[in-house]
C-alpha positions in Angstrom: 48.1 41.0 62.7 47.4 37.8 62.4 43.8 37.5 60.9 42.4 34.2 61.1 40.3 32.6 58.2 37.0 31.0 59.3 35.2 28.6 57.0 32.4 26.1 57.5 30.8 27.6 60.9 27.6 28.2 61.8 26.5 31.7 63.6 25.9 30.6 66.7 30.1 28.6 66.2 31.1 31.8 64.8 30.1 33.7 67.4 31.7 31.5 70.3 35.0 31.7 68.4 35.1 35.8 68.2 34.0 35.7 71.6 36.9 33.3 73.1 39.6 35.7 73.4 42.0 33.9 70.9 41.4 36.0 67.9 42.8 39.1 67.3 40.9 39.6 63.7 39.1 37.0 61.4 38.0 36.8 57.4 34.6 35.2 57.2 34.5 33.1 54.4 30.9 33.8 53.5 30.9 31.3 50.0 31.6 28.8 52.8 29.9 29.4 55.7 26.2 29.7 54.0 24.8 32.3 56.5 21.2 33.9 55.7 21.4 37.4 55.2 19.6 37.7 59.3 22.8 35.5 60.4 25.2 37.8 58.5 23.9 41.0 59.9 23.7 39.7 63.2 27.7 38.4 62.9 29.2 41.7 61.6 27.1 43.9 63.8 28.1 42.5 67.5 31.9 42.3 67.7 34.5 44.2 68.4 37.0 42.4 66.7 37.9 43.8 62.9 36.1 41.3 60.6 37.0 40.8 56.8 34.2 39.6 54.7 35.0 37.6 51.8 33.0 35.8 49.1 34.9 33.8 46.4 33.3 32.6 43.1 34.2 30.5 40.8 32.3 32.1 38.0 30.8 35.6 38.6 27.5 35.0 37.1 23.7 34.3 37.7 22.7 33.3 40.8 26.3 32.9 42.4 27.0 36.3 41.9 23.9 37.8 43.4 24.1 35.7 46.2 27.9 37.2 46.8 27.2 40.6 46.2 24.1 40.4 48.6 26.2 38.6 51.2 28.5 41.5 51.0 26.1 44.4 50.9 24.8 43.0 53.9 28.0 42.7 55.8 29.2 46.0 54.9 25.7 47.4 56.3 26.0 45.9 59.2 29.4 46.9 60.2 32.5 44.9 58.3 35.7 46.4 59.2 36.8 45.2 55.4 35.5 43.5 52.0 37.6 41.1 50.0 36.1 41.7 46.4 37.7 39.5 43.5 39.0 42.1 40.6 37.2 39.5 38.6 33.3 40.8 40.0 31.7 42.2 37.4 32.2 45.8 37.0 28.8 47.0 38.4 28.8 45.0 41.1 32.0 46.3 42.1 30.3 50.0 41.8 27.6 48.8 44.1 30.5 47.5 46.9 32.5 50.5 46.2 29.6 52.7 46.8 28.3 51.1 49.7 31.9 50.7 51.4 32.6 54.6 50.9 29.0 54.9 52.8 29.5 52.7 55.3 32.6 53.3 56.3 34.1 49.7 55.3 37.7 49.3 53.5 37.7 47.9 50.3 40.2 45.0 49.7 40.5 44.4 45.8 42.0 41.3 45.5 43.8 39.1 42.3 44.7 35.4 42.8 46.7 32.7 40.8 46.2 29.3 41.7 48.6 27.7 39.5 51.7 29.7 39.5 53.7 33.1 40.5 53.6 35.2 37.2 56.5 37.5 35.8 57.3 41.1 38.0 55.4 42.7 35.1 52.3 41.0 35.7 52.6 41.4 39.1 52.7 44.9 38.8 49.8 44.9 36.3 47.1 43.2 38.5 48.4 45.6 41.2 47.5 48.5 39.3 44.6 46.7 38.2 43.2 46.7 41.9 44.3 50.2 42.5 42.0 51.4 39.4 38.8 49.6 40.9 38.7 51.3 43.8 41.0 49.5 46.2 42.1 51.1 49.5 44.2 47.9 50.2 45.6 45.9 47.4 45.7 42.2 47.9 48.0 39.9 45.6 48.2 36.2 46.3 50.3 33.6 43.5 51.5 30.0 44.0 55.0 29.3 44.8 56.5 26.1 43.4 60.0 27.5 44.2 61.4 29.9 46.6 62.3 31.8 43.3 58.2 32.1 43.1 58.1 33.5 46.7 60.8 36.3 46.4 59.2 37.3 43.1 55.8 38.3 44.8 57.4 40.1 48.1 59.3 41.8 45.5 56.1 44.0 45.1 56.6 45.8 48.4 59.9 47.4 47.5 58.6 48.5 43.8 55.3 49.7 43.9 54.6 53.5 44.2 51.6 53.7 45.7 51.1 54.4 49.3 47.7 52.0 49.2 48.5 49.5 51.7 49.6 45.7 50.3 48.8 42.3 51.2 51.2 40.0 49.0 52.3 36.4 49.5 52.4 33.1 47.8 50.1 29.6 48.2 51.9 26.7 48.5 54.2 25.1 51.1 57.1 26.6 49.2 55.6 30.1 49.7 55.3 29.5 53.6 57.5 31.6 54.9 56.1 35.0 52.6 52.9 34.5 54.8 54.9 35.4 57.8 57.6 37.8 55.9 54.6 40.1 54.1 54.2 41.7 58.0 57.9 42.7 58.1 57.8 44.0 54.9 54.7 46.3 56.0 51.2 44.1 55.3 48.8 45.2 57.5 48.0 42.0 58.2 48.2 37.9 57.2 46.1 35.2 57.5 46.0 31.6 59.2 43.8 29.2 59.8 42.5 27.5 63.0 43.9 24.6 62.8 45.5 22.1 59.7 42.3 20.4 59.0 40.7 24.1 58.6 43.4 25.5 56.1 41.4 27.7 53.3 44.9 27.1 51.3 47.9 25.4 50.6 50.8 26.4 53.0 48.5 28.6 55.4 49.9 28.5 59.0 47.7 27.4 62.1 47.0 30.6 64.5 49.1 29.4 67.3 52.2 28.9 64.7 51.7 32.5 63.7 51.3 33.6 67.0 54.1 31.8 68.0 56.2 33.0 65.0 55.1 36.4 65.5 55.0 37.2 69.0 57.2 34.7 70.2 57.8 35.1 74.2 56.6 38.4 74.3 53.5 38.0 77.2 52.3 41.3 77.0 50.5 40.9 74.0 47.8 41.3 73.5 46.8 43.1 76.4 43.4 42.1 78.0 42.7 43.8 81.6 40.1 41.4 83.4 37.6 44.2 84.2 37.0 47.7 82.8 39.4 50.4 83.9 37.7 53.2 85.9 38.5 56.7 85.3 38.8 59.6 87.2 37.1 62.7 87.3 37.9 65.6 85.0 40.6 68.0 86.7 39.1 70.7 84.3 35.8 70.1 85.5 36.2 69.8 89.2 38.6 72.8 89.5 36.1 75.2 88.2 32.9 73.3 90.2 35.2 73.7 93.2 35.7 77.2 92.8 32.5 78.4 91.6 30.6 76.6 94.5 32.9 78.2 96.7 31.8 81.5 95.3 28.0 80.8 95.5 25.4 81.3 98.0 24.6 78.0 99.7 25.9 74.5 99.7 26.9 72.5 96.3 27.1 69.1 95.6 29.4 67.6 93.4 29.4 64.3 92.9 31.8 61.7 91.8 35.2 63.8 92.7 38.3 62.1 92.8 41.3 63.5 94.2 44.4 64.8 92.6 47.3 67.4 93.0 45.6 69.9 91.3 41.9 69.4 92.5 43.2 69.2 95.9 44.8 72.9 95.4 41.5 73.9 94.2 39.9 72.6 97.3 42.8 74.6 99.3 41.7 77.7 97.3 38.2 77.3 98.5 38.7 77.1 101.8 41.5 79.9 101.9 38.6 82.1 100.3 36.5 80.9 103.2 33.8 78.5 101.7 33.6 75.2 103.8 34.1 72.2 102.1 33.0 68.7 103.6 33.9 64.9 101.9 31.0 62.8 102.0 32.5 59.3 100.1 33.1 61.0 96.5 30.7 63.9 97.0 32.1 66.9 97.8 29.3 69.4 100.0 30.8 73.5 99.3 29.1 75.8 101.2 30.0 79.0 99.2 31.2 82.9 100.4 28.2 84.2 98.4 30.8 86.5 96.3 30.5 89.9 95.4 32.7 92.4 94.7 34.7 93.6 97.2 33.6 91.0 99.8 37.6 89.9 101.0 39.2 93.3 101.2 41.0 93.4 104.3 40.8 89.6 104.6 42.7 88.1 102.1 46.3 89.0 101.3 47.9 85.9 99.9 46.4 83.0 98.0 48.6 79.9 97.1 47.4 77.8 93.7 49.7 74.8 93.8 51.1 73.8 90.7 47.9 74.1 88.5 48.1 77.1 85.6 44.2 76.7 85.3 43.6 77.3 88.9 46.3 80.6 89.0 44.5 81.9 85.7 41.2 81.4 87.0 41.7 83.1 90.7 43.6 86.4 89.1 40.8 87.8 87.6 38.8 86.7 90.4 41.0 88.3 93.1 40.9 91.3 91.5 36.8 91.5 91.8 36.9 89.9 95.1 39.4 92.3 96.9 40.1 96.1 96.3 43.6 95.5 98.1 46.7 94.0 96.5 46.6 90.1 96.7 49.7 88.1 96.4 49.4 84.8 94.4 52.0 82.5 95.0 52.6 78.7 93.8 55.0 75.7 93.6 57.3 73.6 91.6 56.9 73.8 87.9 54.3 76.7 87.8 57.1 79.1 89.0 59.2 78.4 85.9 56.2 78.8 83.6 55.1 81.8 82.2 51.6 83.6 82.4 51.6 84.5 78.8 49.3 87.8 78.1 48.4 88.1 81.5 49.3 91.6 81.6 47.8 92.4 78.5 44.6 90.5 79.5 44.3 91.7 82.7 45.4 95.8 81.5 42.2 95.4 79.4 39.8 95.8 82.3 42.2 98.1 84.4 43.7 95.5 86.9 47.6 95.7 87.3 49.8 92.8 87.7 53.2 93.1 89.6 55.3 90.1 89.5 58.4 89.7 91.2 60.7 88.7 89.1 61.5 88.1 85.2 63.1 85.2 84.1 63.2 86.0 80.3 64.9 89.3 79.2 63.6 88.3 75.3 59.7 88.5 76.8 59.9 91.3 79.7 56.1 91.3 80.0 55.6 87.9 80.6 54.2 87.2 84.1 55.8 84.9 86.5 54.8 83.7 90.3 54.9 84.8 92.2 52.7 88.3 91.7 50.6 90.7 93.2 47.1 91.5 91.8 46.1 94.9 92.1 42.5 95.9 91.2 39.4 96.5 90.9 38.1 94.8 87.7 36.4 97.4 85.6 33.6 95.9 83.7 34.0 97.4 79.5 34.7 95.9 76.1 37.9 94.6 75.1 39.5 92.7 72.3 42.0 89.5 73.2 44.0 87.9 71.1 43.5 84.4 72.2 46.8 82.8 70.6 48.2 82.7 74.6 45.4 80.0 75.5 42.2 79.5 77.2 42.7 80.0 80.8 42.7 83.7 81.4 40.0 83.8 79.6 37.9 81.5 81.6 38.8 83.6 84.7 37.7 86.4 82.8 34.5 84.7 82.0 34.1 83.7 85.5 34.9 87.3 87.4 33.5 89.5 84.9 29.7 88.4 85.4 29.9 89.7 89.6 31.2 92.9 88.3 28.0 95.9 88.6 28.5 96.6 84.6 27.7 94.7 81.4 31.0 93.8 79.6 31.6 92.7 75.9 35.0 90.5 75.4 36.1 89.4 71.7 38.8 86.7 71.7 40.8 86.4 68.3 42.1 83.3 67.1 40.7 81.5 69.8 43.0 78.5 71.4 41.7 75.8 73.2 38.2 76.2 72.2 36.7 73.4 74.2 37.9 74.7 77.4 36.2 78.0 77.3 32.4 76.3 76.7 33.5 74.0 79.5 33.8 77.7 81.7 30.3 78.3 80.1 28.7 75.2 80.8 29.7 75.1 84.5 29.1 79.0 85.5 25.3 77.8 83.6 24.9 75.5 86.3 25.7 78.1 89.1 23.2 80.4 87.2 25.6 82.5 85.5 24.2 83.7 81.8 26.9 84.5 79.1 26.1 84.5 75.2 28.8 83.6 73.0 28.7 83.7 69.1 31.4 82.3 67.2 32.8 83.1 63.9 35.2 82.0 61.0 35.9 81.4 57.5 33.6 79.6 54.9 35.1 76.6 55.9 33.7 77.0 59.6 30.2 78.2 58.2 30.3 74.7 56.1 31.6 72.4 59.1 31.2 74.4 62.3 35.0 72.9 63.0 36.4 74.7 66.1 39.9 74.3 63.8 38.3 77.2 61.5 36.9 79.6 64.4 38.5 82.9 63.9 36.9 85.2 66.9 34.1 84.3 69.4 32.4 87.1 70.8 31.1 87.0 74.6 28.4 89.2 75.8 28.4 89.4 79.9 25.8 90.7 81.8 27.1 92.3 85.2 25.3 92.5 88.6 25.0 88.3 88.5 25.3 86.0 91.7 26.3 82.3 91.9 24.1 80.2 93.3 24.6 76.6 95.0 24.0 73.8 92.2 24.5 70.1 92.4 25.5 67.4 89.5 28.3 64.9 88.8 31.5 65.6 87.7 32.5 64.1 84.3 35.6 61.8 84.0 38.4 62.6 82.7 39.0 62.1 78.9 43.0 63.0 79.3 43.6 60.1 81.5 41.8 57.8 79.6 43.3 58.8 76.2 46.7 56.7 77.3 44.6 53.5 78.0 42.8 54.0 74.9 45.8 54.4 72.8 47.5 51.1 75.0 44.5 49.4 74.0 44.4 50.5 70.0 48.4 49.2 69.4 48.5 46.1 72.1 45.4 44.2 72.6 42.2 45.8 73.9 40.8 47.8 77.1 37.7 49.1 78.1 37.2 52.0 80.5 34.3 53.6 82.6 32.7 56.7 83.7 33.1 58.6 80.6 30.9 61.0 78.5 30.8 60.6 74.4 28.8 63.9 74.6 31.5 66.0 76.3 32.7 69.3 75.9 36.1 68.1 76.9 38.5 69.0 74.2 40.7 65.5 74.7 37.0 63.6 73.7 39.1 64.4 70.4 40.9 61.1 71.0 38.5 59.6 69.4 38.5 60.8 66.4 42.4 60.6 66.1 42.3 56.3 67.3 39.3 56.4 64.6 41.4 58.0 61.6 44.2 55.8 62.9 42.2 52.7 62.6 41.2 51.5 65.8 38.5 49.8 66.8 35.8 51.8 69.1 32.2 50.9 70.4 30.4 51.6 73.0 28.9 48.7 75.4 24.7 48.6 76.0 24.5 45.6 78.3 24.0 45.5 82.2 26.1 47.1 84.6 28.7 47.9 81.6 26.8 50.2 80.2 28.2 53.4 78.5 31.2 51.8 79.0 34.0 52.4 76.3 36.0 49.4 74.5 38.7 49.8 72.0 40.3 46.8 70.2 43.5 46.6 68.2 43.1 46.9 64.3 45.2 47.4 61.6 47.0 51.1 62.3 47.8 53.6 59.8 49.5 57.0 59.5 47.4 60.3 60.2 47.0 63.6 60.3 45.3 65.8 63.3 45.1 69.1 64.5 45.7 69.3 68.3 45.6 73.0 68.8 42.6 73.0 70.6 43.8 69.8 73.1 47.2 70.0 73.7 47.4 67.7 76.8 46.6 64.8 73.9 50.2 65.5 72.2 52.6 63.2 74.2 50.1 60.1 73.7 49.1 60.7 70.0 52.9 60.7 69.5 53.5 57.7 70.7 50.3 56.2 68.8 51.8 57.4 65.3 55.2 55.8 66.3 52.7 52.5 65.8 51.7 53.4 62.6 52.9 52.8 59.4 54.0 55.9 57.4 54.7 59.4 58.5 51.7 61.2 60.7 51.5 64.9 61.0 50.6 66.3 64.6 49.9 70.0 64.1 49.6 72.4 67.2 53.3 72.1 68.6 53.5 75.7 69.4 51.0 75.3 72.4 53.4 72.8 74.3 56.5 75.4 75.3 55.1 76.6 78.5 53.8 73.6 80.1 55.2 71.5 82.7 58.0 71.4 80.4 58.8 72.4 76.9 56.7 69.1 75.9 57.2 69.5 72.5 60.9 69.1 72.8 60.1 66.2 75.3 58.4 64.4 72.9 60.8 65.2 70.1 63.6 64.0 72.8 61.7 60.9 73.9 60.6 59.5 70.4 64.6 60.0 69.2 65.8 58.2 72.3 63.5 55.3 71.5 64.3 54.9 68.0 61.5 56.5 66.2 61.9 59.0 63.6 60.4 62.6 64.5 60.8 66.3 64.1 58.7 69.4 64.3 58.6 71.9 61.6 56.6 74.5 60.9 54.3 74.1 64.0 53.4 70.6 62.8 55.2 67.3 64.4 56.1 64.6 62.0 56.4 61.1 63.3 57.0 57.9 60.8 55.8 55.0 62.3 56.0 51.2 61.9 53.5 48.9 63.1 53.8 46.5 65.9 53.8 43.3 63.7 56.9 45.3 61.9 58.7 46.2 65.0 58.4 42.4 66.6 59.6 40.7 63.1 62.2 43.3 62.2 63.6 43.7 66.2 62.6 47.1 66.4 60.7 47.3 69.3 61.0 50.7 71.2 64.5 51.1 73.4 64.3 50.6 77.0 66.4 52.3 79.2 66.1 55.6 81.5 64.0 58.5 80.6 63.3 61.9 82.2 59.6 62.7 82.5 60.8 66.6 82.5 58.1 66.5 85.9 55.4 66.1 83.1 52.7 63.8 84.4 51.8 63.8 80.9 54.9 62.6 79.8 54.8 59.8 82.7 51.2 58.2 81.2 52.8 58.2 77.8 55.8 56.4 78.7 54.1 53.8 80.4 52.1 53.3 77.9 55.6 53.2 75.7 57.0 50.5 78.1 54.4 47.8 76.5 55.9 47.7 73.4 59.8 48.6 74.7 62.7 46.0 74.2 63.9 46.7 77.6 62.3 48.2 80.6 61.7 51.6 80.8 62.9 53.2 84.0 61.5 56.9 85.0 63.1 59.0 87.0 59.8 60.8 88.6 57.1 58.4 88.1 54.8 60.0 91.1 54.1 63.8 89.4 51.4 61.5 87.7 49.5 62.5 91.0 49.0 66.7 89.4 46.0 64.7 87.4 45.5 61.2 88.2 47.3 59.8 91.4 45.9 56.3 90.8 47.1 56.0 87.0 50.2 53.6 87.8 48.2 51.6 89.9 45.4 51.2 87.3 48.1 51.1 84.5 49.5 47.7 86.1 46.3 45.9 85.7 47.0 46.1 82.2 
């Protein structure tokens, strides 16, 4: 990235520059801007652009040192992304600055400058080591080049420092001018440029237009900057559950904010097959339910088609065993027919239900169920302990069906997966008047953190004899689809999306945690009609470690994000991907390898070796374009569309339209980028 050094401006001028759209990152030279502390607070708290707070002191003593410290601390508290502190600063000031950075999440740069020469390698290494010992999260070494050899000597650090701490090293002076660009190719998270020749903060500094031309060249795609917020569709996780429950309820439910997609439309078709009446009124669904009770569809429903939706299928299997005393055949289509319903036999047998598949595709797994199959009830309430390793969807089906039974039930799910989706089910059931209590269990880490990753079991207490009542509420926006736009903004520029709830139970809300760890700038807008919109801005990215066991739909786009994060990222949870629309783990590795990205899977972990966008541009190692297969997977389509922004040639897809399964307008909206 290019960090523009700004000096000699007042607050109004600084704000105008940052809002102008030309600057992707800025260093604010507080020693040369002379802002009051209140103005420092206003500046650093009111921008989404990554800002570096810098204060250079000729002598770190007396009033000068006090002013430098107060300005830097104020910037940290206000929200500075980076603080650049010279290693000459007194130890106590350095300690206080470091502690403030840790408390407020600011990245600490410790810097050393030589304004007369470039010393020998041993001195350069010594200064870099000193920066690290003084708490540097980014090491910055700047010398003065009098010969081309001086410039090469400072760049020598990139290949001879063993630390994983990011390094910014270049030489001042006209002779060292090329090192300011070369440092990006060698791995610097950003370099510095001036607004104009007259405003250079050091000799040899490039102007911003010069640096942009050298870095981006003819790449007109960077940075992306959509003219308007991108609206997100309704969450199909919420919509499908709500449609099914409204169909079972007594009375007319109104579901606002509905947007159609393949899986949602399949849920409406199921609701109508059950006997519910569905009326569309703009983005509102009015669903008059069947007042479901045990056996109410006996003799009236012999077959049910669930489209290509795994969730819908797993919701309906337990429900059909309650609604009908007679066998009901369940059918599906497309990729769903080749996806096993793992653990379905065991789950349903625990409550007295037999499943009769018409075919088995894997001799090594004779108890895996595939559609079509016949459900033979009735569902018998009781107690059961089930493994959660197969996912959450059949458990959600049981949680929806068991309250309708005459007796009470107890359900223990050991080693649960996709936990957030279970709580989405409970949340929607609550909207329709169903009461289910739950208790999570875990190890010491769970007790301390309440992190779902450390949950070892969930106990559900399910009173029987309940009935669903009509409800009215708005369906949340979809975090799964939004993740692709957010990652596009984090890598290639900026994006604003609308229609999302940051307090959502959706598992894919975790994309915010992933992006934050990777280094992206994320903010919530609080003004006018845009209030509540989410804004993401490109910033220097770095490798990350994350666990996606509870949100496997994020895997394709998070793997792509890792390809643009310098270093090796580790993504846990690949075991959850085998039976999606495709073997998604293999598809992701195949996609990355075809693009020229190093990737491998070992022990349930995907490792991805990434490079920054700047490195890819300067080394001419953009992602490889060409023909790619989506494997009929809507999540792969979305990730591949994002990848195309950083490819060296067009990426052509064999089936871009399968995205309609979850997000029919995705391609149209993505073209806005």
